[in-house]
PQR file with spaces between the fields and no chain letter, atoms N, CA, C, O and H, PARSE charges and radii, in Angstrom:
ATOM       1  N    MET     1       0.336   -1.018    0.236 -0.4000 1.5000
ATOM       2  CA   MET     1      -0.181    0.278   -0.181 -0.0000 2.0000
ATOM       3  C    MET     1       1.114    1.475    0.346  0.5500 1.7000
ATOM       4  O    MET     1       2.071    1.513    1.119 -0.5500 1.4000
ATOM       5  N    THR     2       0.527    2.204   -0.470 -0.4000 1.5000
ATOM       6  CA   THR     2       1.407    3.485   -0.755 -0.0000 2.0000
ATOM       7  C    THR     2       0.434    4.547    0.012  0.5500 1.7000
ATOM       8  O    THR     2      -0.732    4.555   -0.383 -0.5500 1.4000
ATOM       9  H    THR     2      -0.250    2.173   -1.098  0.4000 1.0000
ATOM      10  N    THR     3       0.742    5.339    0.943 -0.4000 1.5000
ATOM      11  CA   THR     3       0.048    6.180    1.394 -0.0000 2.0000
ATOM      12  C    THR     3       0.896    7.112    1.228  0.5500 1.7000
ATOM      13  O    THR     3       2.036    6.960    1.667 -0.5500 1.4000
ATOM      14  H    THR     3       1.689    5.332    1.264  0.4000 1.0000
ATOM      15  N    THR     4       0.427    8.597    0.374 -0.4000 1.5000
ATOM      16  CA   THR     4       0.814    9.781   -0.073 -0.0000 2.0000
ATOM      17  C    THR     4      -0.095   10.640    1.147  0.5500 1.7000
ATOM      18  O    THR     4      -1.250   10.391    1.491 -0.5500 1.4000
ATOM      19  H    THR     4      -0.499    8.720    0.017  0.4000 1.0000
ATOM      20  N    VAL     5       0.925   11.859    1.743 -0.4000 1.5000
ATOM      21  CA   VAL     5       0.539   12.606    3.058 -0.0000 2.0000
ATOM      22  C    VAL     5       1.007   13.792    2.608  0.5500 1.7000
ATOM      23  O    VAL     5       2.227   13.852    2.757 -0.5500 1.4000
ATOM      24  H    VAL     5       1.863   12.061    1.464  0.4000 1.0000
ATOM      25  N    ARG     6       0.363   15.127    1.933 -0.4000 1.5000
ATOM      26  CA   ARG     6       0.652   16.424    1.780 -0.0000 2.0000
ATOM      27  C    ARG     6      -0.009   17.484    2.190  0.5500 1.7000
ATOM      28  O    ARG     6      -1.235   17.387    2.149 -0.5500 1.4000
ATOM      29  H    ARG     6      -0.629   15.079    1.812  0.4000 1.0000
ATOM      30  N    TYR     7       0.617   18.843    2.720 -0.4000 1.5000
ATOM      31  CA   TYR     7      -0.060   19.798    3.052 -0.0000 2.0000
ATOM      32  C    TYR     7      -1.142   20.560    2.570  0.5500 1.7000
ATOM      33  O    TYR     7      -0.743   21.389    1.753 -0.5500 1.4000
ATOM      34  H    TYR     7       1.614   18.922    2.753  0.4000 1.0000
ATOM      35  N    SER     8      -2.454   20.603    2.775 -0.4000 1.5000
ATOM      36  CA   SER     8      -3.490   22.229    2.305 -0.0000 2.0000
ATOM      37  C    SER     8      -3.599   22.947    2.866  0.5500 1.7000
ATOM      38  O    SER     8      -2.930   23.224    3.862 -0.5500 1.4000
ATOM      39  H    SER     8      -2.779   19.929    3.439  0.4000 1.0000
ATOM      40  N    GLU     9      -4.652   23.607    2.337 -0.4000 1.5000
ATOM      41  CA   GLU     9      -4.804   25.031    2.905 -0.0000 2.0000
ATOM      42  C    GLU     9      -4.989   25.144    4.501  0.5500 1.7000
ATOM      43  O    GLU     9      -4.353   25.826    5.305 -0.5500 1.4000
ATOM      44  H    GLU     9      -5.196   23.383    1.528  0.4000 1.0000
ATOM      45  N    CYS    10      -6.218   24.130    4.731 -0.4000 1.5000
ATOM      46  CA   CYS    10      -6.134   24.522    6.636 -0.0000 2.0000
ATOM      47  C    CYS    10      -5.973   22.690    7.217  0.5500 1.7000
ATOM      48  O    CYS    10      -6.563   22.019    8.064 -0.5500 1.4000
ATOM      49  H    CYS    10      -6.735   23.576    4.078  0.4000 1.0000
ATOM      50  N    GLY    11      -4.952   22.444    6.318 -0.4000 1.5000
ATOM      51  CA   GLY    11      -4.451   21.164    7.492 -0.0000 2.0000
ATOM      52  C    GLY    11      -3.917   20.174    5.839  0.5500 1.7000
ATOM      53  O    GLY    11      -3.460   20.510    4.747 -0.5500 1.4000
ATOM      54  H    GLY    11      -4.473   22.990    5.630  0.4000 1.0000
ATOM      55  N    PHE    12      -4.290   18.930    6.460 -0.4000 1.5000
ATOM      56  CA   PHE    12      -3.172   18.212    5.347 -0.0000 2.0000
ATOM      57  C    PHE    12      -4.505   17.065    4.698  0.5500 1.7000
ATOM      58  O    PHE    12      -5.561   16.613    5.140 -0.5500 1.4000
ATOM      59  H    PHE    12      -4.661   18.657    7.347  0.4000 1.0000
ATOM      60  N    LEU    13      -3.704   16.951    3.406 -0.4000 1.5000
ATOM      61  CA   LEU    13      -4.307   15.594    3.175 -0.0000 2.0000
ATOM      62  C    LEU    13      -3.996   14.276    3.084  0.5500 1.7000
ATOM      63  O    LEU    13      -2.768   14.306    3.007 -0.5500 1.4000
ATOM      64  H    LEU    13      -2.846   17.318    3.047  0.4000 1.0000
ATOM      65  N    GLU    14      -4.307   13.215    3.045 -0.4000 1.5000
ATOM      66  CA   GLU    14      -3.791   11.708    3.331 -0.0000 2.0000
ATOM      67  C    GLU    14      -4.272   10.941    2.044  0.5500 1.7000
ATOM      68  O    GLU    14      -5.489   11.105    1.957 -0.5500 1.4000
ATOM      69  H    GLU    14      -5.305   13.191    3.107  0.4000 1.0000
ATOM      70  N    ARG    15      -3.862   10.278    1.155 -0.4000 1.5000
ATOM      71  CA   ARG    15      -4.535    9.439   -0.111 -0.0000 2.0000
ATOM      72  C    ARG    15      -3.838    8.169    0.359  0.5500 1.7000
ATOM      73  O    ARG    15      -2.658    8.210    0.708 -0.5500 1.4000
ATOM      74  H    ARG    15      -2.873   10.145    1.226  0.4000 1.0000
ATOM      75  N    GLY    16      -4.520    7.083    0.373 -0.4000 1.5000
ATOM      76  CA   GLY    16      -4.041    5.599    0.169 -0.0000 2.0000
ATOM      77  C    GLY    16      -4.099    4.929   -1.427  0.5500 1.7000
ATOM      78  O    GLY    16      -4.621    5.215   -2.504 -0.5500 1.4000
ATOM      79  H    GLY    16      -5.478    7.049    0.089  0.4000 1.0000
ATOM      80  N    ASP    17      -3.638    4.368   -1.129 -0.4000 1.5000
ATOM      81  CA   ASP    17      -3.681    3.552   -2.562 -0.0000 2.0000
ATOM      82  C    ASP    17      -3.130    2.184   -2.599  0.5500 1.7000
ATOM      83  O    ASP    17      -1.975    1.901   -2.919 -0.5500 1.4000
ATOM      84  H    ASP    17      -3.214    4.136   -0.254  0.4000 1.0000
ATOM      85  N    ALA    18      -4.388    1.066   -2.116 -0.4000 1.5000
ATOM      86  CA   ALA    18      -3.799   -0.623   -1.977 -0.0000 2.0000
ATOM      87  C    ALA    18      -3.577   -1.084   -2.952  0.5500 1.7000
ATOM      88  O    ALA    18      -2.368   -1.294   -3.053 -0.5500 1.4000
ATOM      89  H    ALA    18      -5.326    1.296   -1.857  0.4000 1.0000
ATOM      90  N    PHE    19      -4.384   -1.520   -4.186 -0.4000 1.5000
ATOM      91  CA   PHE    19      -3.922   -1.673   -5.404 -0.0000 2.0000
ATOM      92  C    PHE    19      -4.756   -0.894   -6.167  0.5500 1.7000
ATOM      93  O    PHE    19      -5.543   -0.052   -5.734 -0.5500 1.4000
ATOM      94  H    PHE    19      -5.366   -1.349   -4.103  0.4000 1.0000
ATOM      95  N    PRO    20      -4.489   -1.317   -7.777 -0.5600 1.5000
ATOM      96  CA   PRO    20      -5.499   -0.672   -8.758  0.2800 2.0000
ATOM      97  C    PRO    20      -7.120   -0.968   -7.898  0.5500 1.7000
ATOM      98  O    PRO    20      -7.315   -1.764   -6.980 -0.5500 1.4000
ATOM      99  N    GLY    21      -8.090   -0.071   -8.532 -0.4000 1.5000
ATOM     100  CA   GLY    21      -9.189    0.274   -7.988 -0.0000 2.0000
ATOM     101  C    GLY    21      -9.840    0.182   -6.570  0.5500 1.7000
ATOM     102  O    GLY    21     -10.955   -0.125   -6.148 -0.5500 1.4000
ATOM     103  H    GLY    21      -7.931    0.577   -9.278  0.4000 1.0000
ATOM     104  N    ARG    22      -8.801    0.532   -6.087 -0.4000 1.5000
ATOM     105  CA   ARG    22      -8.683    1.090   -4.445 -0.0000 2.0000
ATOM     106  C    ARG    22      -8.346    1.904   -3.481  0.5500 1.7000
ATOM     107  O    ARG    22      -7.729    1.567   -2.471 -0.5500 1.4000
ATOM     108  H    ARG    22      -7.895    0.781   -6.429  0.4000 1.0000
ATOM     109  N    ALA    23      -8.773    3.130   -3.774 -0.4000 1.5000
ATOM     110  CA   ALA    23      -8.235    4.193   -2.981 -0.0000 2.0000
ATOM     111  C    ALA    23      -8.950    4.955   -1.696  0.5500 1.7000
ATOM     112  O    ALA    23     -10.123    5.077   -2.052 -0.5500 1.4000
ATOM     113  H    ALA    23      -9.275    3.403   -4.595  0.4000 1.0000
ATOM     114  N    THR    24      -8.819    5.493   -0.451 -0.4000 1.5000
ATOM     115  CA   THR    24      -8.775    6.382    0.083 -0.0000 2.0000
ATOM     116  C    THR    24      -8.480    7.532    0.443  0.5500 1.7000
ATOM     117  O    THR    24      -7.253    7.463    0.383 -0.5500 1.4000
ATOM     118  H    THR    24      -7.867    5.395   -0.162  0.4000 1.0000
ATOM     119  N    GLU    25      -8.770    8.807    0.859 -0.4000 1.5000
ATOM     120  CA   GLU    25      -8.901   10.179    1.242 -0.0000 2.0000
ATOM     121  C    GLU    25      -9.429   10.752    2.122  0.5500 1.7000
ATOM     122  O    GLU    25     -10.474   11.394    2.012 -0.5500 1.4000
ATOM     123  H    GLU    25      -9.767    8.863    0.908  0.4000 1.0000
ATOM     124  N    ARG    26      -8.918   10.634    2.911 -0.4000 1.5000
ATOM     125  CA   ARG    26      -8.758   11.433    4.141 -0.0000 2.0000
ATOM     126  C    ARG    26      -8.026   12.991    3.942  0.5500 1.7000
ATOM     127  O    ARG    26      -6.914   13.271    3.494 -0.5500 1.4000
ATOM     128  H    ARG    26      -8.070   10.113    3.001  0.4000 1.0000
ATOM     129  N    HIS    27      -9.190   13.930    4.499 -0.4000 1.5000
ATOM     130  CA   HIS    27      -8.981   15.272    4.714 -0.0000 2.0000
ATOM     131  C    HIS    27      -8.770   15.877    6.070  0.5500 1.7000
ATOM     132  O    HIS    27      -9.914   15.820    6.521 -0.5500 1.4000
ATOM     133  H    HIS    27     -10.093   13.702    4.863  0.4000 1.0000
ATOM     134  N    PHE    28      -8.315   16.209    6.642 -0.4000 1.5000
ATOM     135  CA   PHE    28      -7.901   16.839    8.723 -0.0000 2.0000
ATOM     136  C    PHE    28      -7.246   18.237    8.222  0.5500 1.7000
ATOM     137  O    PHE    28      -6.258   18.603    7.587 -0.5500 1.4000
ATOM     138  H    PHE    28      -7.386   16.255    6.275  0.4000 1.0000
ATOM     139  N    GLY    29      -8.462   18.852    8.931 -0.4000 1.5000
ATOM     140  CA   GLY    29      -8.063   20.341    9.583 -0.0000 2.0000
ATOM     141  C    GLY    29      -7.674   20.352   10.578  0.5500 1.7000
ATOM     142  O    GLY    29      -7.850   19.421   11.364 -0.5500 1.4000
ATOM     143  H    GLY    29      -9.265   18.554    9.447  0.4000 1.0000
ATOM     144  N    VAL    30      -6.652   22.022   11.004 -0.4000 1.5000
ATOM     145  CA   VAL    30      -6.293   22.405   12.175 -0.0000 2.0000
ATOM     146  C    VAL    30      -7.346   22.718   12.809  0.5500 1.7000
ATOM     147  O    VAL    30      -8.263   23.229   12.166 -0.5500 1.4000
ATOM     148  H    VAL    30      -6.509   22.779   10.366  0.4000 1.0000
ATOM     149  N    THR    31      -7.491   22.500   14.204 -0.4000 1.5000
ATOM     150  CA   THR    31      -8.690   22.801   15.179 -0.0000 2.0000
ATOM     151  C    THR    31      -7.694   23.376   15.965  0.5500 1.7000
ATOM     152  O    THR    31      -6.472   23.297   15.835 -0.5500 1.4000
ATOM     153  H    THR    31      -6.746   22.085   14.726  0.4000 1.0000
ATOM     154  N    GLU    32      -8.678   24.244   17.192 -0.4000 1.5000
ATOM     155  CA   GLU    32      -7.890   24.547   18.427 -0.0000 2.0000
ATOM     156  C    GLU    32      -7.627   23.465   19.314  0.5500 1.7000
ATOM     157  O    GLU    32      -6.728   23.516   20.153 -0.5500 1.4000
ATOM     158  H    GLU    32      -9.670   24.308   17.299  0.4000 1.0000
ATOM     159  N    SER    33      -8.408   22.454   19.153 -0.4000 1.5000
ATOM     160  CA   SER    33      -7.868   21.142   19.940 -0.0000 2.0000
ATOM     161  C    SER    33      -7.138   20.149   19.219  0.5500 1.7000
ATOM     162  O    SER    33      -6.786   19.123   19.800 -0.5500 1.4000
ATOM     163  H    SER    33      -9.139   22.413   18.472  0.4000 1.0000
ATOM     164  N    GLY    34      -6.824   20.380   17.795 -0.4000 1.5000
ATOM     165  CA   GLY    34      -5.776   19.510   17.008 -0.0000 2.0000
ATOM     166  C    GLY    34      -6.358   19.328   15.752  0.5500 1.7000
ATOM     167  O    GLY    34      -7.117   20.171   15.274 -0.5500 1.4000
ATOM     168  H    GLY    34      -7.109   21.215   17.323  0.4000 1.0000
ATOM     169  N    LEU    35      -6.038   18.217   15.142 -0.4000 1.5000
ATOM     170  CA   LEU    35      -6.409   17.614   14.160 -0.0000 2.0000
ATOM     171  C    LEU    35      -8.080   16.883   14.109  0.5500 1.7000
ATOM     172  O    LEU    35      -8.535   16.098   14.941 -0.5500 1.4000
ATOM     173  H    LEU    35      -5.421   17.532   15.531  0.4000 1.0000
ATOM     174  N    GLU    36      -8.646   17.315   13.112 -0.4000 1.5000
ATOM     175  CA   GLU    36     -10.405   16.645   12.955 -0.0000 2.0000
ATOM     176  C    GLU    36     -10.407   16.394   11.859  0.5500 1.7000
ATOM     177  O    GLU    36      -9.677   17.067   11.131 -0.5500 1.4000
ATOM     178  H    GLU    36      -8.276   17.953   12.437  0.4000 1.0000
ATOM     179  N    LEU    37     -11.260   15.277   11.253 -0.4000 1.5000
ATOM     180  CA   LEU    37     -11.375   15.065   10.276 -0.0000 2.0000
ATOM     181  C    LEU    37     -12.682   15.492    9.622  0.5500 1.7000
ATOM     182  O    LEU    37     -13.813   15.448   10.107 -0.5500 1.4000
ATOM     183  H    LEU    37     -11.853   14.730   11.844  0.4000 1.0000
ATOM     184  N    ALA    38     -12.297   15.911    8.427 -0.4000 1.5000
ATOM     185  CA   ALA    38     -13.026   16.836    7.803 -0.0000 2.0000
ATOM     186  C    ALA    38     -13.953   16.404    6.941  0.5500 1.7000
ATOM     187  O    ALA    38     -15.138   16.739    6.942 -0.5500 1.4000
ATOM     188  H    ALA    38     -11.379   15.946    8.033  0.4000 1.0000
ATOM     189  N    LEU    39     -13.231   15.386    5.930 -0.4000 1.5000
ATOM     190  CA   LEU    39     -13.706   14.165    4.742 -0.0000 2.0000
ATOM     191  C    LEU    39     -12.954   13.069    4.571  0.5500 1.7000
ATOM     192  O    LEU    39     -11.746   12.841    4.635 -0.5500 1.4000
ATOM     193  H    LEU    39     -12.269   15.114    5.929  0.4000 1.0000
ATOM     194  N    TYR    40     -13.998   12.380    4.320 -0.4000 1.5000
ATOM     195  CA   TYR    40     -13.182   10.835    4.023 -0.0000 2.0000
ATOM     196  C    TYR    40     -14.508   10.650    2.602  0.5500 1.7000
ATOM     197  O    TYR    40     -15.692   10.958    2.466 -0.5500 1.4000
ATOM     198  H    TYR    40     -14.979   12.565    4.267  0.4000 1.0000
ATOM     199  N    ALA    41     -13.307    9.884    1.657 -0.4000 1.5000
ATOM     200  CA   ALA    41     -13.768    9.619    0.117 -0.0000 2.0000
ATOM     201  C    ALA    41     -12.934    8.108    0.303  0.5500 1.7000
ATOM     202  O    ALA    41     -11.869    7.914    0.889 -0.5500 1.4000
ATOM     203  H    ALA    41     -12.346    9.634    1.768  0.4000 1.0000
ATOM     204  N    GLY    42     -13.818    7.113   -0.415 -0.4000 1.5000
ATOM     205  CA   GLY    42     -13.184    5.912   -0.764 -0.0000 2.0000
ATOM     206  C    GLY    42     -13.954    5.648   -2.166  0.5500 1.7000
ATOM     207  O    GLY    42     -15.022    6.122   -2.555 -0.5500 1.4000
ATOM     208  H    GLY    42     -14.684    7.270   -0.890  0.4000 1.0000
ATOM     209  N    ARG    43     -13.028    4.698   -2.830 -0.4000 1.5000
ATOM     210  CA   ARG    43     -13.320    3.860   -4.560 -0.0000 2.0000
ATOM     211  C    ARG    43     -12.900    2.512   -4.373  0.5500 1.7000
ATOM     212  O    ARG    43     -11.736    2.149   -4.199 -0.5500 1.4000
ATOM     213  H    ARG    43     -12.160    4.314   -2.515  0.4000 1.0000
ATOM     214  N    HIS    44     -13.985    1.740   -4.420 -0.4000 1.5000
ATOM     215  CA   HIS    44     -13.432    0.680   -4.310 -0.0000 2.0000
ATOM     216  C    HIS    44     -13.988   -0.468   -5.552  0.5500 1.7000
ATOM     217  O    HIS    44     -15.081   -1.011   -5.389 -0.5500 1.4000
ATOM     218  H    HIS    44     -14.930    2.034   -4.561  0.4000 1.0000
ATOM     219  N    GLU    45     -13.147   -0.776   -6.780 -0.4000 1.5000
ATOM     220  CA   GLU    45     -13.680   -1.614   -7.825 -0.0000 2.0000
ATOM     221  C    GLU    45     -13.602   -3.360   -7.646  0.5500 1.7000
ATOM     222  O    GLU    45     -12.735   -3.808   -6.895 -0.5500 1.4000
ATOM     223  H    GLU    45     -12.259   -0.335   -6.912  0.4000 1.0000
ATOM     224  N    LEU    46     -14.074   -3.838   -8.007 -0.4000 1.5000
ATOM     225  CA   LEU    46     -13.958   -5.238   -8.043 -0.0000 2.0000
ATOM     226  C    LEU    46     -15.144   -5.893   -8.872  0.5500 1.7000
ATOM     227  O    LEU    46     -16.339   -5.597   -8.865 -0.5500 1.4000
ATOM     228  H    LEU    46     -14.778   -3.474   -8.617  0.4000 1.0000
ATOM     229  N    LEU    47     -14.475   -6.853   -9.577 -0.4000 1.5000
ATOM     230  CA   LEU    47     -15.601   -7.625  -10.620 -0.0000 2.0000
ATOM     231  C    LEU    47     -16.111   -6.477  -11.525  0.5500 1.7000
ATOM     232  O    LEU    47     -17.150   -6.808  -12.097 -0.5500 1.4000
ATOM     233  H    LEU    47     -13.505   -7.093   -9.582  0.4000 1.0000
ATOM     234  N    GLY    48     -15.741   -5.375  -11.790 -0.4000 1.5000
ATOM     235  CA   GLY    48     -16.402   -4.260  -12.868 -0.0000 2.0000
ATOM     236  C    GLY    48     -17.354   -3.023  -11.807  0.5500 1.7000
ATOM     237  O    GLY    48     -17.763   -1.896  -12.088 -0.5500 1.4000
ATOM     238  H    GLY    48     -14.897   -5.107  -11.326  0.4000 1.0000
ATOM     239  N    ARG    49     -17.444   -3.760  -10.652 -0.4000 1.5000
ATOM     240  CA   ARG    49     -18.300   -2.555  -10.140 -0.0000 2.0000
ATOM     241  C    ARG    49     -17.824   -1.576   -9.004  0.5500 1.7000
ATOM     242  O    ARG    49     -17.224   -1.865   -7.969 -0.5500 1.4000
ATOM     243  H    ARG    49     -17.112   -4.675  -10.424  0.4000 1.0000
ATOM     244  N    VAL    50     -18.252   -0.315   -9.467 -0.4000 1.5000
ATOM     245  CA   VAL    50     -17.077    0.584   -8.546 -0.0000 2.0000
ATOM     246  C    VAL    50     -18.259    0.726   -7.240  0.5500 1.7000
ATOM     247  O    VAL    50     -19.442    0.471   -7.465 -0.5500 1.4000
ATOM     248  H    VAL    50     -18.740   -0.081  -10.308  0.4000 1.0000
ATOM     249  N    ASP    51     -17.844    1.105   -6.050 -0.4000 1.5000
ATOM     250  CA   ASP    51     -18.553    1.085   -5.247 -0.0000 2.0000
ATOM     251  C    ASP    51     -17.819    3.329   -4.489  0.5500 1.7000
ATOM     252  O    ASP    51     -16.753    3.848   -4.160 -0.5500 1.4000
ATOM     253  H    ASP    51     -16.883    1.312   -5.867  0.4000 1.0000
ATOM     254  N    ARG    52     -18.797    3.609   -4.576 -0.4000 1.5000
ATOM     255  CA   ARG    52     -17.713    5.091   -3.895 -0.0000 2.0000
ATOM     256  C    ARG    52     -18.684    5.257   -2.470  0.5500 1.7000
ATOM     257  O    ARG    52     -19.798    4.804   -2.207 -0.5500 1.4000
ATOM     258  H    ARG    52     -19.663    3.187   -4.843  0.4000 1.0000
ATOM     259  N    ASN    53     -17.607    6.234   -1.575 -0.4000 1.5000
ATOM     260  CA   ASN    53     -18.487    6.473   -0.466 -0.0000 2.0000
ATOM     261  C    ASN    53     -17.874    7.939    0.080  0.5500 1.7000
ATOM     262  O    ASN    53     -16.681    8.100   -0.176 -0.5500 1.4000
ATOM     263  H    ASN    53     -16.703    6.603   -1.789  0.4000 1.0000
ATOM     264  N    ARG    54     -18.539    9.014    0.794 -0.4000 1.5000
ATOM     265  CA   ARG    54     -17.968   10.321    0.162 -0.0000 2.0000
ATOM     266  C    ARG    54     -18.477   10.903    1.666  0.5500 1.7000
ATOM     267  O    ARG    54     -19.696   11.024    1.551 -0.5500 1.4000
ATOM     268  H    ARG    54     -19.508    8.883    1.002  0.4000 1.0000
ATOM     269  N    TYR    55     -18.059   11.332    3.080 -0.4000 1.5000
ATOM     270  CA   TYR    55     -18.279   11.649    4.093 -0.0000 2.0000
ATOM     271  C    TYR    55     -17.769   13.000    4.526  0.5500 1.7000
ATOM     272  O    TYR    55     -16.696   13.211    5.091 -0.5500 1.4000
ATOM     273  H    TYR    55     -17.069   11.234    3.174  0.4000 1.0000
ATOM     274  N    VAL    56     -18.553   13.760    4.234 -0.4000 1.5000
ATOM     275  CA   VAL    56     -18.362   15.073    5.061 -0.0000 2.0000
ATOM     276  C    VAL    56     -18.640   15.332    6.525  0.5500 1.7000
ATOM     277  O    VAL    56     -19.742   15.051    6.995 -0.5500 1.4000
ATOM     278  H    VAL    56     -19.425   13.589    3.775  0.4000 1.0000
ATOM     279  N    CYS    57     -17.520   15.946    7.379 -0.4000 1.5000
ATOM     280  CA   CYS    57     -17.945   16.082    8.649 -0.0000 2.0000
ATOM     281  C    CYS    57     -18.351   17.656    8.832  0.5500 1.7000
ATOM     282  O    CYS    57     -17.937   18.586    8.139 -0.5500 1.4000
ATOM     283  H    CYS    57     -16.625   16.175    6.997  0.4000 1.0000
ATOM     284  N    ASP    58     -19.029   17.713    9.652 -0.4000 1.5000
ATOM     285  CA   ASP    58     -19.390   19.121   10.137 -0.0000 2.0000
ATOM     286  C    ASP    58     -18.321   19.828   11.355  0.5500 1.7000
ATOM     287  O    ASP    58     -18.546   20.956   11.793 -0.5500 1.4000
ATOM     288  H    ASP    58     -19.365   16.958   10.214  0.4000 1.0000
């Protein structure tokens, strides 16, 4: 699995690529109490079927 972390405007972005057809992305923001998850997105493909999830935190 390859994980890439890079800074963004208000925190950082973590992207994980396990193998072709499967990837996850998490966006973290900096708050007074530390880092908070702002967004989670995942893409999984198996036997031609694609499943996508996207969750945005308030």
